[in-house]
N, C-alpha and C positions, 0 to 999 in steps of 0.2 A: 390399224382399223381393228376394233372387238369386234367379237359374232354377234349380233342383234339377236335377242329372244322376245317374243310377245308369251306372254303368259294368260291364258283366257280364262277368267273366273277367278274370283277374290276370297273362296271357301278357304279352309284350311289345307287343303290340299294345294291350291294354287298360290298361297302364301308360302307355304313351307317350301314350295318347287321355286319361286322368285327369290326369297333369300339366300337360298342354296347356291344358285346358281348366280347371282351379284356377290356373292362371297366368292367365288369361284373368279370372278374379274369380268365376267359376260355383261353387256348392256342389256337390262332387262325392262319391258315394258309391261306392266300388270294390268289388264285391263278388265273390268268389272261392270254388269249391268245395272246393278243396285246403284241406290246413294250410298251405301256403308258396306265393308268387308264382312268378312264371317261367314256368309250363306248362312245354312239351318243353325249354325251355332252362335247366333248374335243375338240382340237385342234392339229394343226400341222405345221410345218415349210415347206413353199414352198420358198425355196431361204433363204431370211434374212427376209423374212413375215410370222408373225405368223398368222394362217387362223384358224377360229374358222370351227368345222366339221357342225355346225348347227347355226342357230341365235337364242338363247336361252333366254328368258324371265321369269321371275317371278311374282307375285301379291302380294301385301301386305299380303293377307290372305293365302300365302304358309309359313304356320309357322314351318313346318316340314323341308323343303328345307333351310330356312334360319337357323333355330339352327343348322343344318347340316353345313352351312358353318362358321358359328359360332364356332362349335367344329373343325374344321380345320383349325380355326385362320387367315380365309381370309375375315371377312367383310370388310375390307376396299378397297377390290378388288368388292363390290357391291355398285350401287346407286339404289336409289329409289324416286320415285316422290313422292313432296310433296302432289299433287293432280292430278288423273287421268287426262292426257290430250294427246290426239291423233289424231293427223292433218289428215285427209282424203283428199287426192288430186286426182283430175279427170283432163284429158285431155284437159277439157275444161277452164282450168284456175281457175274454180271454187274449192275453198278449204272450209271443213265443221271442226269443232273442236269437237271431244267427250269428252267434259270436264266437269266434276263433278263440284257440288257447295258444300256448307257446310251445306248444308239442310239435314235432317235426311233421310235415305233410307226409301223407294226407290226414294225418291222427289229430291233427288241429284242429279238424271239422266234427270228430266223432262226439264228443260232448255235446256240441250243438244239437246233432241230431239226435241224439238219444234224449235230450230233454226238451224235442219239439212238440209243444202241446196242441198243436192243431193237427197232429194225426194219434191215432188210439197207440197206446204204450206197444200193444203186439207189433204194430207195421212200421216200428222205426228202425228197426236194423234193416229194413229190406233198401231203404234209400242209402245207405251207407254200405251195402253189398255193390247198388248199381253204380256207385261211386266211384269204386274200386275198377269196376268193370268198364267204365266210361274213361277213366284214365288210361287203358289200355287199348283203346279204340284207333286206328290209324287212320287220320284224318285222310290220306291223300285217295284212298278208296272208299270215303266214307258217304260222298256228297249224294248219291243217287237214293239214301235211304232218308227218310223222315226219323228226325228225332223223338216225335211220338211212338213211330213202331218200333224204334230201339228200346225206348221203355217199356212199353208193351209188353216186348220179348222178355225183358228182365225184371218181371214181376212187379211192375209200377203201376197201379191201379190209376184211375180218375181223379180220386180224391189226393193220392201222393202228387200228381201231375198236377193239379189245381192250386194245393194249398203250399207247395215246395219247388217243385222244378219249373214251373212257369214263373212263380215270384222272381227268379233269376232271370231266367231267360227271357221272359216277354220283354224287358226293358233292355236288356244287351241284344237280342235277335230283331226285337220289332216283328216279333212273330209266334204263336201259340207253337207248342211242341210238335201238335199234330202238322204244322205247317211248316216246320224249321228243317233245314238242312242239317242232317248228323253232323257233317263236316265242319259245320259254322259251329254249332253247340259244343261238338268237342274241343274245339278250339277255344272258347267262352270259359268252358269248366277245366280244362285241362291246364290251362296257361294262368287262369286267373284265381283257381280253388285247390287245383289237386297238386299241382308241382312244387308250389314253394309256400311256406308256411305265410309269409307276409303278402305274397302277390294279389290277394282280394282285398286287401285295404282299400278303403272309397275315399275319393276326394271329390272335391266342387270350388266352384270359383264364389267367394267371397265378395266378389263387386259383380255387375252386371256383365254379362258375357262379352258385350260390345266394346266393356274397357279394356278387356282381352285383346280380342280378335280383330277389332275393328282399331278402337283409339292407340292401343300397344303397337298392334301390327303395322299402322300408317308410319307411326314413329321411326320404329324397326327398318321399316322398308325404306324409307325416307334417308335413314342414315346409312344405308348399304347403298344408297345411289339407286335405287327402283322407282321408274317414273310411276306413278298410279294413277289411274284416269278411272274414274267413278262414273256412273251412268253412262258408261260406254257402250252401244249397242253395236254387236258383231254382228255383220250379215252373212259373212262366208270365209271359207278358207280357202284360198286359191294357190295352186302350185305353178310358180312360175320358174320354169328351169331349175336352178339351184337355187332358189330363192321362194320366199311366200309372200303374197300379197293380202292383206285382211281387210276388206270394206269396210268403216264404220259407219253409223248414223241410217238415215233413212235415204230413200230414194231421191226425196226433196233436197236433203242437205247431207253428201256426201264426203269422206275425208277416207285416205286409204294407208295403212303402215306397212310398210314393206320391211320384212325381216329375214334374218338368216336360218331361223328354226321356230317351231310354235310348241307350247304346252298345252295343248286342250284339258282344261280341268273343271268341266262344268259337270251337271249331272248326265246320267243317260240318255234320257231323252233330247236333250239338247245337243248333245254331241252324235247321235244319231242325224238330226238335222243338220249340223254343222261341216261333218266331217265328209269329206269328199270319197266319191266312189272308189270301192277297192281300197281304202285306208285301213278297215278291218275286216277279216272275214267271219267274225263271232256277230251274232244278231243281238246287240247290245239293247235293242230295244225291247227286245222279249224279257229283259231281268225285270220289267215293270218298277213299280215303287208301291211304298206301304205307307199309310197316314199315319200321324200322330196329333191327337187332339188334346188342348190343356185347358182346363177349367181352372181360372181365378178366382180367389175368394177373400177377401178384406173383412176381419171381423173387429171388433170393437176392444177384445181383451185377448190375452195369450189362450189359446187350444190345446195347442200343440207345443209339447217343452223337447223336443228332438228335432237334430236338423232335418231330419226326413223318416219316413215310416213307410213301410208297404202294407197292402191289406189283403186279407181272403175272405171268401164267402161274403163279399162285396164286390160291386162294380167299380169302387176304386182302386187303382192298382199299386200306384204309389204317390205319396203326397211329400211337398219338400217346404221348409220354410224359407223364404224370400224378404222377409222384412228387410233386415238390412241391407242386402245389395240392391233393394228396391227403391231405397229411399222413402218406404213407407211410414216412417214416423213422420216426418217432415209433410206428409201430405194429409195423414188420416190423425196424427195424433200420436204422442208417445207410447200408448197403451196397444196401439193398433198391431193386428199380425196380420201378414199377408201371406195366405199359403198358394200353393199351385199344384193342382191334381194333373199328373200325368197319364194320358193312356195311349200305349202304344197298341201296333197292330189295330186301329180305329177303324177300320173299313165301314164296320156298321155306324160309325158314330159319326163321321167326318162329314156328312152330307146332312144331320140333325139340326135342326134351327135352335140358336143358343139359348132361349127360354127355354125351350125343353130338355136342353141337357141341365141348365142349372136348375130346373125343378126336380130333377133326377139325381144328381150329384150333390147335390148340398145335403139335402137329409141321408145321404148315404155316407157322407163323409162325419156328419153329426152322430149317425149310428156307431163310426169306428172311436170319435173322438165326445166322450161325455161333457166337455166342457164346452163344446160348440154348442150344446142343445139349448144352453140360457143367454148364449151371446149376440150380441148384435151383429147384423152383415151391411158392412158400411159399402160394401161394391165388389160386384161380383161379374166375370164377364167370360168370354170364353176365345179362345186363337187354336187356329187352324195351320198346320203343315200337311196339305193335300199330299205331297211327293216327299215326305220326311226322310226317306231311306230307299234303296233298291228292295228288293223282294227276296229277300234269302231263302229261297224255298231248294229242295231239292233239283239237283241240277243245275243249281246258279254257277255252279266253277266252270262249267263248260261254256258260258256265255260271258264269263268276264275275261277281256284282254289282259295283256302288260302292258307296259308303258310305251315300248316300241309298237307303230304301225308298219303298216306295208310300203308306206311312202317317206321317202329318205327327208328327216328332219321335223316331221310331225311326232308327238310324243302323246301320251294320255297320263292323266291322273284324277285322283277322285276314290273315295272310298270302296265305288262300285267298281273298281279294276282289280285285278288279279294280286291281291294284298295277302290272301289268306284269312283275312278278318273279316268278321260283319261288318254293318255300314256304323263306326263309330268315330271317334275323332283319332283316335289312335290309329285306325284304319286310312283316315282322311292324310294324315300327314305323313305315315310311311308311303302311302302312294306319289305324293309329293317328293318326297326324298329320292324314291326310286324313279320316278322321271327324270329327275334331276340329273340324277347319276347316268341314267341314259344318254342324256344329252351329252355330259362331260367326257362320256367314255366314245362317243360316237367320231367317227374318222370326219376331221376338219376339211371341209372343200378347200382346193385350192386356191390360195389367195385371201383366202379370211383366218385371221388371227383369233385364236380362241382367248 
């Protein structure tokens, strides 16, 4: 008899864990409360338009996520820059590019910093010196300090933070420098930009995220023998001797799944509600969450000739061209362009009415993109993820548990667990792999075959 495992949550962490456990020969049931897989890295249909729930990119150094997509058989739906190149736009019309060279790291970024037009010439050596110092930060001891405090201590003024450090940091940390853990910031910059020349090259999906993290994932899970149950509401996790009971449904119509082990791969707030008393000693609910807001606009012509761009001196943080993946041409005509503005650390925006957001961000986008000023707007709307990521604030490491709990047979996964990474797709997949490894290396109870 094979050991039975329930994986609770069908985001990237849960899917990664389920696939690895099934590949190892365990009988796996994946339970997802939504009608689709993918979690916050998914997509939905708005009429005939495919809309991603958020704008997600990865770096060349994100080996776990890239391997995960390969396991899904969906590498054809990804593209990866040959060389890191980020256009950074300003309402003044000045454009700078964060583009690496082929020199060994960290010299590969020296030219981009020295030519960075959003900083005065006299101020461009300072970030280079700070970057070298950031490469020496000990991440294991840096979590109690904010990234902003560290930058200030290394000569980085508000201007440098606003137009350089936060351009990268806010999108990867979902936090501004002053609110972010130095340990998480050092992880991003050390692994992504300072350790290896090509590590920071940016990749993204050329299909809707749902095509990867839902459609391809369900296909791979089915081929691996995983039973996938969507719209499955888990009510509790109940320890019963050496086994676990998982009540499903409502009090009016309830069923129960009995398994040997559970991987709980839901967000920290949901995990805090589901986990039995004593399962974790860390206050995972105290991690909190941070929202992301997306403003979507469809123009009647091409206004951005890059796959993405960052903004400075503007409320626009990043903007992405999602025309081809969304199917916008079939909906709005062959000349239309669909752009999505991604707004991280959006605590001050998540509760603002959609029309007010459109009234603010469409003119701001036109300030960055001159071609948009004479273009017609065919459609515009707003999406929100109120609890997109855990809050990567100083002290977060002490709140993030590892994959093992204090209760035998119960494990945790999710980007919020102790991966050492911020809340990214890479961190989510790594957490699922770690949880599966913990399951597979646990001593199997007598009478149960692994």
